[in-house]
C-alpha positions, -999 to 999 in steps of 0.1 A, spaced: 0 0 0 30 23 5 35 23 -33 -1 28 -41 -1 59 -63 -37 67 -54 -30 68 -17 1 89 -23 -21 118 -36 -32 126 0 4 136 8 0 164 -17 -33 175 -1 -56 161 -27 -85 139 -18 -95 110 -40 -132 105 -46 -149 79 -68 -175 88 -94 -195 55 -90 -220 39 -67 -237 5 -67 -253 -16 -40 -231 -46 -42 -200 -24 -43 -209 -11 -9 -223 -42 8 -197 -66 -8 -168 -49 10 -152 -33 -21 -159 2 -9 -144 -5 25 -113 -20 8 -107 11 -13 -111 33 17 -83 14 35 -60 5 6 -65 35 -18 -72 62 6 -106 68 -10 -124 96 9 -156 102 -9 -181 92 -36 -201 112 -61 -233 100 -78 -256 112 -105 -287 99 -123 -266 83 -151 -247 63 -125 -278 51 -108 -295 43 -141 -265 21 -151 -264 5 -116 -300 -6 -119 -299 -17 -155 -267 -37 -152 -272 -55 -120 -298 -75 -100 -291 -58 -68 -322 -36 -69 -348 -60 -81 -360 -72 -47 -361 -37 -33 -380 -23 -63 -406 -50 -61 -411 -45 -24 -416 -8 -28 -440 -12 -57 -461 -36 -36 -464 -8 -11 -479 14 -38 -449 37 -44 -447 54 -78 -416 53 -100 -400 85 -86 -406 73 -50 -389 40 -58 -359 58 -74 -356 81 -44 -359 51 -21 -330 31 -35 -308 61 -43 -311 75 -8 -305 41 7 -273 36 -13 -261 71 -3 -269 66 33 -251 32 34 -220 46 17 -220 76 40 -220 52 70 -190 35 55 -172 69 52 -182 81 87 -148 71 102 -131 92 75 -154 121 82 -147 119 120 -109 114 115 -106 144 92 -129 165 114 -155 169 86 -130 177 58 -136 145 39 -158 114 39 -187 127 18 -212 111 -5 -231 132 -30 -267 129 -42 -282 151 -69 -314 170 -69 -338 162 -97 -320 175 -128 -352 189 -143 -351 216 -115 -317 231 -127 -334 263 -139 -359 267 -111 -344 283 -80 -372 278 -55 -379 242 -64 -342 234 -62 -341 249 -27 -372 229 -17 -358 197 -32 -324 201 -16 -339 207 18 -361 176 15 -332 154 4 -310 167 32 -336 159 58 -344 125 43 -307 114 41 -301 125 77 -263 122 76 -238 149 83 -214 136 57 -236 139 26 -235 166 -1 -265 177 -21 -256 183 -57 -269 215 -71 -262 225 -107 -242 257 -110 -266 274 -134 -276 310 -132 -308 300 -113 -287 277 -91 -266 306 -76 -293 320 -53 -302 284 -44 -266 277 -34 -265 309 -12 -298 300 5 -289 264 12 -256 274 27 -276 298 49 -297 268 59 -265 249 68 -269 223 41 -237 208 25 -236 215 -12 -217 200 -41 -220 226 -69 -220 206 -101 -217 212 -139 -191 240 -137 -173 246 -170 -164 283 -172 -143 306 -150 -168 334 -147 -194 310 -134 -170 294 -110 -162 328 -95 -200 335 -91 -204 301 -73 -175 309 -49 -191 343 -41 -225 327 -36 -210 303 -11 -193 331 8 -224 352 8 -244 324 23 -218 320 50 -219 357 58 -257 357 60 -256 327 82 -232 345 106 -255 376 105 -283 353 117 -262 341 146 -257 306 132 -227 283 134 -204 277 104 -182 249 117 -199 219 101 -208 233 67 -190 218 37 -190 225 0 -171 217 -31 -173 232 -66 -171 206 -93 -153 218 -124 -159 194 -153 -129 189 -175 -129 163 -204 -160 177 -219 -143 210 -225 -116 194 -247 -142 171 -263 -160 202 -276 -131 225 -285 -106 200 -299 -126 194 -332 -125 232 -337 -88 232 -333 -83 202 -356 -103 220 -383 -80 250 -380 -49 227 -382 -63 208 -412 -70 241 -430 -35 255 -427 -28 292 -424 -13 315 -398 -31 299 -368 -19 263 -373 9 265 -347 -13 282 -321 -40 256 -327 -15 227 -324 -2 241 -291 -38 245 -277 -51 211 -288 -60 190 -258 -49 217 -234 -79 239 -229 -94 220 -200 -62 217 -180 -55 254 -186 -90 263 -174 -86 241 -143 -53 257 -134 -68 292 -137 -98 281 -117 -74 272 -89 -58 306 -90 -93 321 -86 -99 297 -57 -67 309 -40 -75 345 -46 -111 343 -32 -104 320 -3 -72 338 7 -90 372 7 -96 392 39 -134 387 33 -131 350 37 -104 351 64 -129 368 87 -153 339 81 -125 314 86 -119 328 120 -155 319 128 -151 283 117 -159 285 80 -143 259 57 -131 267 22 -152 255 -7 -127 232 -23 -123 228 -61 -133 193 -73 -120 180 -106 -149 161 -123 -154 144 -157 -118 132 -154 -121 101 -175 -103 108 -208 -128 105 -236 -103 108 -265 -85 74 -269 -54 93 -281 -50 109 -247 -34 94 -216 -60 76 -194 -47 98 -165 -46 130 -185 -70 148 -161 -53 136 -129 -15 141 -133 -14 179 -141 -40 188 -114 -25 175 -82 -24 202 -56 -34 211 -20 -70 216 -9 -84 199 -40 -105 168 -48 -103 146 -79 -134 124 -84 -125 97 -109 -146 70 -126 -136 34 -120 -113 30 -150 -94 62 -142 -90 50 -105 -76 17 -117 -53 34 -142 -38 58 -117 -33 31 -91 -14 12 -118 8 39 -134 3 73 -118 32 95 -109 20 117 -80 37 152 -79 24 186 -70 18 201 -104 -13 223 -102 6 256 -97 29 250 -126 28 268 -160 2 294 -148 14 320 -172 13 295 -201 -22 285 -191 -34 322 -190 -17 328 -224 -34 297 -239 -68 308 -228 -61 344 -239 -53 333 -275 -86 314 -280 -104 345 -294 -76 348 -320 -85 313 -331 -122 322 -333 -131 304 -301 -154 321 -276 -147 301 -245 -174 318 -224 -201 310 -251 -189 274 -253 -188 268 -216 -224 280 -214 -232 256 -242 -216 228 -221 -236 238 -190 -269 236 -210 -259 203 -226 -248 190 -192 -283 196 -177 -298 177 -206 -274 148 -202 -285 143 -166 -322 147 -176 -319 118 -201 -308 90 -177 -331 103 -150 -361 101 -174 -349 67 -186 -348 52 -152 -381 67 -142 -397 54 -174 -382 20 -168 -395 18 -133 -429 30 -144 -430 4 -172 -421 -24 -148 -448 -11 -124 -475 -15 -151 
């Protein structure tokens, strides 16, 4: 275990979370094994993960049938088993949560993705899920849409742990961090405690390159004055964005505004690297892990990326390297005809739809089986 590359990441201040959940993974002992051997300190889930878990295993059949016999509809059945899995996983991580004094040991559950553009319903849903889960070491996932920003602020005021998801652009990330701090400030003003409130901001990576790389490849294929710049940028936009997001993180959470809150027990809203499985087979299978190792961060990896990093990772503190080059790379995108802010908004919109599809699929499947 001393040579386990995953476990070594904690020596650089980075937490390893797993982007996966399934009933037999928890009850069969594999989760506990990864906590001990790999230093795993958290889990993230989403509708796509639950849809795959139900469709590819028999672990849920008995529970689903039992719930239907009680007269539950499809959404109630989905909520039942998803909440049960999150609670069970959170119980497994409770020792991590206690050992780290609430810094780690979290399991995330997403609000209904159809509520991503409805502030009030997102707040209501998050409050309901938080109460139902009844665990201090869970995070409610709230999409970082424009409508999600006031919801994030209000939920932090309420003392609810939040995982802000579907972040792609730097301006939106800055807004999310400010919303978190504003919530903390309003909570202090109301005379409430800050000490057990946790939050992460999930910055999605591989989807950025998946969208922008074909544009760069077209420029390269066409020849001309921008070929060299496009070649240098190919496959690098996501990493550059992440490194600049980390600079924003250090700026905001190192500010006097936050330091005053920190004195009252506030925790920093850590940056979490999400969508870290390389989608382009030409790229390294640990492309979105190696360059982004740094203190006070989280990397949530799918199973294949976890296995790859355990096998051939090379842990080193790299997140603060090449900052000027990253800023320069992003700065030259307009010269290449690429509007990064417009494209990250497109990714946010598409991301909401991509969570709606598996959510609707699993609800439809449960409804069909019901009838």
